[in-house]
Each structure stands twice: as structure tokens, then as C-alpha cells.
C-alpha positions, 0 to 999 in steps of 0.5 A: 647645306649645313646639318642644322638647316636640314634638321630644322627644315625636317622638323618644320616639315614634320610639324606641318604634316602633323598639323595637316593630319590633325586639321583633317581629323578635326574637319572630317572626323576619324575613319570610324566616325566617317563609317558610322555616318555612312551607316546612318545614311544607309539606315535613313535611305532604308527607312525612306524607301520603306516609307515610300513603299508603305505609302504606295501600299496605302494608296493602292489598298486604302489600308496599311500593311500589317507588317513589312513582310506584307511588302514582300508578299505583294512583290513590292520588295524582294526582301525586307531591308535590315540594319546594315551593321548588325542586320537586326530588323527595322521596327515597323508599327501600325499606330492608327488607321492611317499612321505608322512608325518606323524605328532604327538605331543610329550611331550618331545624331544627324547633323543639326547644323546642316540646312534643311535640304536633300542629301546625295541620295535625294532624301530630305534629311534635316528640319521638320516636315517641309512641303510634305517631305518627311524629316529624317533628323534623329538622335544617336540611339533608337529613333522612331519616326511617326508617319502618315501616308498622303491622301489617296488622291495625291501623288 
């Protein structure tokens, strides 16, 4: 084997490896991008869980909890969840007799190209409210979700 053929093969292999790495970064994003998406999924999971507990509180008491601490006091939660990155509390506001708002700050917008459906945690993640399921589509930055518990007689 001559020096020139080894050298050309090495250059070709190096270029191929670089193209694979670039294609991977384009397809999957950078490691920091992937970490931000994972943290945003945790935020959505927390908000979804809080929403389910608030709805359960409504069904049981025919009233909304005055604060998320009420869910701890009634032993529905061990502790109020907070942002997984900076540990700041999620915002909960009672906005009416039977309506409330949950807010979080997201690193990235939710995937607008995704089809409506459920993520790996079983949370409806895109689209509008569908079949009574809350959409957790959000922009980057602070996003709030206006929610209403289901009627008391629904499960």
C-alpha cells in the first residue's frame, strides 16, 4: 500500500466521520439543547400532575385550593414541585370560581411540528384541548395555561 492511498483513505474517513457528527447535531441538537428539552418535559409533567391534583381537589371539595400548599396540607402532595433547574415555584392563581392558571418558564418552545398526541409520560403535549385533554403547547419563556376542572360528576 502506498503512502498516498493511506493518506487519501484517512482523509476520506475523517471527512465521513465529521459529516456523521454534523448530521447528528442537526438531527438531535446539541447536548445543551437536549438537556433543555428534557427539563421542559419535566416542567410539563409537573404542571400536568398539579392540574390533575387540583381537579381532584375540586371534585372532592367543590372548590379550588387557595394555594398549592393546600395540596400538601391535605396530603395530596408531599411537597409542592418546583422548577427542575432553578427551583423557583410554579405559579398557581385562582382566576374564577371554577378556573385557575398554572405557569412555568420554559427554555424552548414545544415542538410545533409534532402531531397532537401523548409523550412518553402519557401527557397530551401538542394541539389544542382535545377530547377534554389539556394541551401543554408552550412558547419559550414564561407560559401560562388557563384551566378549568371537569364537572364534578365526570371521572
